[in-house]
C-alpha positions as CSV (number, residue, x, y, z in Angstrom):
1,M,-101.8,106.2,67.8
2,K,-98.8,107.5,65.9
3,Q,-96.4,106.3,68.6
4,I,-97.9,102.8,68.4
5,Y,-97.6,102.7,64.6
6,E,-93.9,103.9,64.8
7,F,-93.2,101.2,67.5
8,L,-94.8,98.5,65.4
9,E,-93.0,99.6,62.3
10,S,-89.6,99.6,64.0
11,F,-90.4,96.3,65.6
12,V,-91.1,94.7,62.2
13,V,-87.9,96.3,60.8
14,I,-85.8,94.8,63.6
15,A,-87.5,91.4,63.2
16,L,-86.9,91.3,59.5
17,V,-83.2,92.4,59.8
18,L,-82.6,89.8,62.5
19,A,-84.2,87.2,60.3
20,G,-82.0,88.3,57.4
21,I,-78.8,88.2,59.5
22,S,-79.6,84.8,61.0
23,S,-80.6,83.2,57.7
24,I,-77.5,84.5,55.9
25,S,-75.4,83.3,58.8
26,Y,-77.1,79.9,58.6
27,H,-76.4,79.6,54.9
28,L,-72.9,80.9,55.3
29,F,-71.7,78.6,58.2
30,R,-73.8,75.4,57.9
31,E,-72.3,72.2,56.7
32,D,-72.0,72.3,52.9
33,G,-72.8,76.0,53.2
34,W,-71.4,79.0,51.3
35,L,-68.2,79.3,53.3
36,E,-67.3,75.6,53.1
37,T,-68.1,75.6,49.4
38,A,-65.9,78.6,48.8
39,L,-63.0,77.5,50.9
40,G,-63.3,73.7,50.6
41,N,-62.9,71.6,53.6
42,I,-60.4,73.8,55.4
43,W,-62.5,74.5,58.3
44,N,-64.1,71.8,60.4
45,L,-67.7,72.9,61.1
46,D,-68.2,71.1,64.4
47,T,-68.8,74.4,66.2
48,H,-71.0,76.0,63.5
49,Y,-73.9,76.6,65.8
50,I,-71.8,78.8,68.0
51,V,-70.4,80.6,65.0
52,I,-74.0,81.3,63.8
53,A,-75.0,82.7,67.1
54,V,-72.2,85.3,67.3
55,P,-73.3,87.5,64.3
56,V,-76.9,87.2,65.4
57,V,-76.2,88.4,68.9
58,V,-73.9,91.2,67.7
59,G,-76.5,92.3,65.2
60,A,-79.2,92.2,67.8
61,V,-77.2,94.3,70.2
62,V,-76.4,96.9,67.5
63,L,-79.9,97.0,66.2
64,F,-81.3,97.3,69.7
65,N,-79.0,100.3,70.4
66,M,-80.0,101.9,67.1
67,W,-83.7,101.2,67.8
68,R,-83.5,102.8,71.2
69,G,-81.9,105.9,69.7
70,G,-84.6,106.1,67.0
71,R,-82.1,106.0,64.1
72,V,-82.9,102.8,62.4
73,I,-84.8,104.1,59.4
74,H,-84.6,107.9,59.8
75,S,-80.8,108.2,59.6
76,K,-79.7,111.1,57.4
77,T,-75.9,110.7,57.7
78,S,-75.0,108.3,54.9
79,V,-76.6,106.2,52.1
80,L,-74.5,103.0,52.8
81,P,-76.0,102.1,56.2
82,N,-79.5,102.5,54.7
83,L,-78.6,100.3,51.8
84,L,-77.2,97.7,54.1
85,L,-80.4,97.9,56.3
86,Y,-82.7,97.6,53.3
87,S,-80.7,94.7,51.9
88,L,-81.0,92.8,55.3
89,I,-84.7,93.6,55.3
90,G,-85.0,92.2,51.8
91,A,-83.1,89.1,52.8
92,G,-85.3,88.7,55.9
93,L,-88.5,89.0,53.7
94,Y,-87.1,86.5,51.2
95,Y,-86.1,83.8,53.8
96,I,-89.3,84.2,55.8
97,G,-91.3,83.9,52.6
98,S,-89.3,80.9,51.6
99,Y,-89.9,79.3,55.0
100,V,-93.6,80.0,54.8
101,L,-94.0,78.6,51.3
102,T,-91.6,75.6,51.3
103,G,-91.0,74.9,55.0
104,T,-87.2,75.3,54.7
105,I,-84.8,78.2,54.5
């Protein structure tokens, strides 16, 4: 039973982190997004869907490797990776909640 609980816990963590990464990437690279607002119209965003997919795929691969090694939450090496992980979990919770309540991210 403990193994099932740990598996579900890590699965939820991975899902929330991926939701956070993809939502942040969407807001960063979409038309009239954070990057375009910050940099003006320097970059033509015709390929923004491909650019959104790159951080999501990289994040998914990294998180899958960390998950397989069992080091996602129980890392004792440094505080900074844990803070990054928790902030991505928080972003995932925020954007999922925003999507559930309003229908948009």
